[in-house]
C-alpha positions as CSV (number, residue, x, y, z in Angstrom):
1,X,-28.5,27.8,35.2
2,X,-26.0,25.1,34.6
3,X,-26.8,21.2,35.0
4,X,-23.8,21.1,36.9
5,X,-22.3,24.7,38.5
6,X,-18.9,23.5,38.9
7,X,-17.5,21.6,35.9
8,X,-14.6,19.5,36.8
9,X,-10.8,21.2,36.1
10,X,-9.7,17.7,34.6
11,X,-8.1,17.7,31.5
12,X,-10.0,17.2,28.4
13,X,-9.2,15.3,25.3
14,X,-12.1,16.8,23.7
15,X,-14.5,19.7,24.4
16,X,-17.8,19.4,22.1
17,X,-19.7,22.8,21.7
18,X,-22.7,21.9,19.9
19,X,-26.6,20.6,19.6
20,X,-28.2,18.2,21.8
21,X,-31.4,16.8,20.1
22,X,-34.3,13.7,20.5
23,X,-34.2,12.1,17.4
24,X,-37.6,10.4,16.4
25,X,-36.9,8.3,13.7
26,X,-39.3,6.5,11.5
27,X,-38.7,3.6,8.8
28,X,-39.9,4.0,5.7
29,X,-40.0,1.8,2.4
30,X,-39.0,5.4,0.2
31,X,-39.4,9.6,1.1
32,X,-42.5,10.9,0.5
33,X,-42.6,13.1,-3.0
34,X,-44.2,16.7,-2.1
35,X,-47.6,16.5,-1.2
36,X,-47.3,12.9,-0.5
37,X,-48.2,10.2,3.0
38,X,-46.4,7.3,3.0
39,X,-46.8,5.1,6.3
40,X,-43.7,3.8,8.3
41,X,-43.0,1.9,11.3
42,X,-43.4,2.8,14.8
43,X,-41.9,6.0,16.1
44,X,-38.5,5.5,18.0
45,X,-36.6,8.2,20.3
46,X,-33.1,8.3,20.6
47,X,-30.4,10.9,21.9
48,X,-28.9,12.7,19.2
49,X,-27.8,16.1,17.9
50,X,-24.2,16.6,16.2
51,X,-22.9,17.8,19.5
52,X,-24.0,15.2,21.6
53,X,-23.6,12.8,18.9
54,X,-20.0,13.5,19.0
55,X,-19.8,13.8,22.8
56,X,-21.0,10.4,23.0
57,X,-18.5,8.6,20.2
58,X,-15.4,10.1,21.8
59,X,-16.7,9.0,25.0
60,X,-17.4,5.5,24.1
61,X,-13.6,5.3,22.6
62,X,-12.1,6.3,25.5
63,X,-11.8,10.2,25.2
64,X,-11.7,12.4,28.4
65,X,-14.9,14.5,26.9
66,X,-17.3,17.7,28.0
67,X,-20.4,18.6,26.2
68,X,-21.3,22.5,26.2
69,X,-24.6,22.7,25.0
70,X,-28.4,23.5,26.2
71,X,-31.3,21.3,26.5
72,X,-34.7,22.0,28.0
73,X,-36.0,21.2,31.3
74,X,-37.8,18.1,29.9
75,X,-38.1,14.1,29.3
76,X,-35.8,14.8,26.4
77,X,-33.3,16.3,28.2
78,X,-33.0,14.1,30.5
79,X,-33.0,11.4,27.8
80,X,-30.0,13.5,26.5
81,X,-28.0,13.8,29.8
82,X,-28.6,10.2,31.1
83,X,-26.7,9.4,27.8
84,X,-23.7,11.6,27.7
85,X,-23.1,10.1,31.3
86,X,-23.9,6.5,30.5
87,X,-20.5,7.2,28.1
88,X,-18.7,8.9,30.8
89,X,-18.9,12.4,29.3
90,X,-18.9,15.0,31.6
91,X,-21.9,17.3,31.3
92,X,-21.0,20.1,33.8
93,X,-21.2,22.5,31.0
94,X,-25.0,21.7,29.9
95,X,-27.1,24.2,30.6
96,X,-30.9,23.8,31.6
97,X,-34.0,25.1,30.4
98,X,-35.2,28.2,28.2
99,X,-36.9,26.2,25.6
100,X,-37.5,22.7,25.1
101,X,-35.1,20.4,24.2
102,X,-34.4,20.3,20.4
103,X,-35.9,17.6,18.1
104,X,-34.9,15.9,15.0
105,X,-37.3,14.3,12.7
106,X,-35.6,11.1,10.7
107,X,-36.7,9.1,8.1
108,X,-34.8,6.0,7.4
109,X,-35.0,4.2,4.2
110,X,-34.4,0.4,3.8
111,X,-30.7,1.1,2.3
112,X,-29.8,3.1,5.4
113,X,-30.0,6.8,3.8
114,X,-31.6,8.9,6.0
115,X,-33.3,12.4,5.7
116,X,-33.4,14.8,8.5
117,X,-35.7,18.2,10.0
118,X,-34.2,19.4,13.1
119,X,-36.3,21.7,15.1
120,X,-33.7,23.8,17.2
121,X,-35.3,24.5,20.7
122,X,-33.0,25.0,23.5
123,X,-29.8,24.8,21.0
124,X,-31.1,28.2,19.3
125,X,-30.6,30.0,22.8
126,X,-27.0,28.8,23.6
127,X,-25.3,32.1,23.1
128,X,-21.6,33.7,23.2
129,X,-22.1,34.8,26.7
130,X,-22.9,31.0,27.3
131,X,-19.5,30.4,25.8
132,X,-17.3,32.6,27.8
133,X,-18.9,31.8,31.0
134,X,-17.5,28.5,30.1
135,X,-13.9,29.4,30.1
136,X,-12.8,26.9,32.1
137,X,-13.6,24.4,29.8
138,X,-11.9,25.6,27.0
139,X,-8.7,26.2,29.2
140,X,-8.9,22.4,30.0
141,X,-9.5,21.2,26.4
142,X,-6.6,20.0,23.7
143,X,-9.1,19.8,21.1
144,X,-12.9,21.7,20.5
145,X,-15.1,20.9,18.1
146,X,-18.0,22.3,17.0
147,X,-20.8,22.5,14.2
148,X,-23.8,24.6,13.0
149,X,-26.6,23.3,14.6
150,X,-26.4,26.2,17.4
151,X,-26.2,30.2,16.1
152,X,-23.4,31.3,14.3
153,X,-22.5,34.0,16.4
154,X,-22.1,31.2,19.3
155,X,-20.3,29.2,16.9
156,X,-17.9,32.2,16.1
157,X,-17.4,33.0,19.9
158,X,-16.1,29.6,20.2
159,X,-13.5,30.2,17.8
160,X,-12.3,33.6,19.0
161,X,-12.3,31.8,23.1
162,X,-9.7,29.1,21.9
163,X,-6.9,28.7,24.8
164,X,-3.5,29.0,23.3
165,X,-2.5,25.5,21.7
166,X,-6.3,24.1,21.5
167,X,-6.7,23.0,18.3
168,X,-10.6,23.5,16.3
169,X,-12.2,21.1,14.9
170,X,-15.4,22.6,12.8
171,X,-18.2,20.8,10.7
172,X,-20.3,22.8,9.1
173,X,-23.7,21.3,9.3
174,X,-26.0,22.4,8.2
175,X,-24.1,24.4,5.8
176,X,-23.9,28.0,6.0
177,X,-21.9,31.2,4.9
178,X,-18.9,31.0,7.7
179,X,-17.0,34.2,8.8
180,X,-13.5,34.7,7.8
181,X,-12.1,34.6,11.3
182,X,-14.1,31.3,11.9
183,X,-12.6,29.5,8.6
184,X,-9.0,30.3,9.4
185,X,-9.4,29.1,12.8
186,X,-10.6,25.4,11.5
187,X,-8.1,22.2,11.6
188,X,-9.4,20.7,10.3
189,X,-12.7,21.9,8.2
190,X,-14.8,18.4,8.2
191,X,-17.8,18.3,5.5
192,X,-18.7,16.2,3.3
193,X,-19.7,16.5,-0.4
194,X,-22.8,18.6,-0.3
195,X,-20.9,20.6,2.1
196,X,-17.9,21.3,0.5
197,X,-19.9,22.5,-2.6
198,X,-22.4,24.7,-0.8
199,X,-19.3,26.2,0.9
200,X,-17.6,26.4,-2.6
201,X,-20.3,28.3,-4.1
202,X,-20.6,31.0,-1.2
203,X,-17.0,31.5,-1.7
204,X,-17.2,32.1,-5.4
205,X,-15.0,29.0,-5.7
206,X,-16.4,26.2,-8.9
207,X,-16.7,23.4,-7.4
208,X,-15.4,21.0,-10.0
209,X,-15.7,17.3,-9.9
210,X,-13.0,15.9,-7.6
211,X,-12.7,15.9,-4.0
212,X,-9.0,17.0,-4.6
213,X,-10.6,20.2,-6.5
214,X,-12.5,20.9,-3.6
215,X,-9.8,20.4,-0.8
216,X,-7.6,22.6,-2.5
217,X,-9.7,25.2,-3.4
218,X,-10.8,25.4,0.4
219,X,-7.5,25.6,1.9
220,X,-7.2,28.9,0.1
221,X,-9.5,30.2,2.1
222,X,-8.3,30.0,5.8
223,X,-8.7,26.4,7.0
224,X,-5.4,24.9,8.4
225,X,-6.7,21.7,7.3
226,X,-9.6,20.2,5.4
227,X,-11.1,16.5,5.4
228,X,-13.6,16.0,2.7
229,X,-15.5,12.7,3.8
230,X,-16.9,10.0,1.1
231,X,-19.2,7.9,2.4
232,X,-18.5,4.0,1.9
233,X,-15.2,5.4,-0.1
234,X,-13.4,6.8,2.9
235,X,-12.0,10.4,3.3
236,X,-9.7,12.8,1.7
237,X,-7.7,15.0,3.8
238,X,-5.4,18.1,2.9
239,X,-3.0,19.9,5.3
240,X,-1.6,23.5,4.1
241,X,1.3,22.7,6.7
242,X,2.9,20.6,3.8
243,X,2.6,20.9,0.2
244,X,-1.2,20.8,0.7
245,X,-1.5,17.6,-1.9
246,X,-4.8,16.0,-0.8
247,X,-4.6,12.4,0.2
248,X,-7.0,9.8,-0.1
249,X,-7.8,7.3,3.0
250,X,-10.1,4.2,2.1
251,X,-12.5,3.2,4.4
252,X,-13.3,-0.9,5.2
253,X,-16.0,-2.5,3.4
254,X,-19.3,-3.0,5.3
255,X,-23.0,-3.4,4.6
256,X,-24.5,-0.2,6.0
257,X,-27.5,-0.6,8.3
258,X,-28.3,3.0,9.1
259,X,-26.2,6.1,8.2
260,X,-27.8,8.3,10.8
261,X,-24.7,9.8,12.8
262,X,-21.7,8.5,11.5
263,X,-20.4,11.8,9.9
264,X,-20.7,12.7,13.7
265,X,-18.8,9.6,14.9
266,X,-16.3,10.2,12.4
267,X,-15.7,13.5,13.3
268,X,-15.4,12.7,17.1
269,X,-13.0,10.1,16.3
270,X,-10.4,12.8,14.3
271,X,-10.8,15.2,16.5
272,X,-9.8,12.8,19.5
273,X,-6.7,11.2,17.7
274,X,-5.7,14.7,16.5
275,X,-5.6,15.3,19.8
276,X,-3.4,12.7,20.8
277,X,-1.5,13.6,18.2
278,X,-2.1,11.6,15.3
279,X,-1.1,13.3,11.9
280,X,-3.8,14.2,9.9
281,X,-4.1,11.1,7.4
282,X,-3.3,8.7,10.4
283,X,-6.3,10.0,12.7
284,X,-8.3,9.9,9.5
285,X,-7.5,6.0,8.8
286,X,-8.8,5.7,12.6
287,X,-12.0,7.7,12.0
288,X,-13.2,5.9,9.1
289,X,-13.1,2.9,11.0
290,X,-15.2,4.4,13.5
291,X,-17.3,5.6,11.0
292,X,-17.8,2.1,9.1
293,X,-18.6,0.5,12.5
294,X,-21.2,2.9,12.8
295,X,-23.4,2.6,10.1
296,X,-23.7,-1.2,10.8
297,X,-26.2,-0.5,13.8
298,X,-29.2,1.0,13.6
299,X,-29.7,4.8,15.0
300,X,-26.9,7.6,16.1
301,X,-25.7,7.5,19.5
302,X,-26.5,3.7,20.2
303,X,-24.4,2.8,17.2
304,X,-21.1,3.9,18.2
305,X,-18.3,1.5,19.0
306,X,-15.9,1.2,21.4
307,X,-12.0,1.2,20.7
308,X,-12.0,-2.2,21.1
309,X,-15.1,-2.6,18.8
310,X,-13.0,-0.5,15.9
311,X,-10.1,-3.0,16.5
312,X,-11.9,-5.8,15.8
313,X,-13.9,-4.4,12.7
């Protein structure tokens, strides 16, 4: 059943369709080699998952946000719902039950880099039928954001049910082959270096060494626009509606503490600003500041800044 049977009919700046996980985080001096055991810090549990992260990041920035996801009827599910509500996110589209809440096992090293293994749990039970049943949410959204921690056929259905004029932002993470109709609906396709190289390989393209080359090649396969995130270097954007020339967007320099969730914060901020009418490069300039602010704090959702904190960065 729905956690709330009647989602509010209000207009949303952003509808996030995606995963909701409990993040189980351990700090390590270094990540273990195959067959090796290392000792870590005490276990900390945070609300996470790419979908839930994006919804909280957008809500904290002030966007009118709704989340369409599935969680278990368990303590982790309740933790995730509480986190969404605290950020002002409408949870009327969150389905409860069917499987335990998804879990992400995360190790973070002293440099702030992380490694993540995800057990999808209830995320794997979010179905195309659930997407169709949530038509009022789609009809009320300016922008829909989706990732790949839910079944691919559910992602494809999300692209198919978009209301006229609604923009789709897709982050192919974890990377997987994308159907042609999903690729052509992306505006933008948002991906990091690893995801770009993977997708280009699947599409039969030679990746090359420069993000500009990746963006140009990806545009030939249907996305209306492409954003390549470059970590501490910022991002690169390319839009098929202009001359397609990639543009670099630099990031402010900060001391990274934990990169967990920074990409989700970037994507949420980008999607929100695009819905407000920003041009792609303008939206990305705001989003890189949000991502930079997020890496200066521990955790995923706990690290996401308010709009005031972004301005002060």
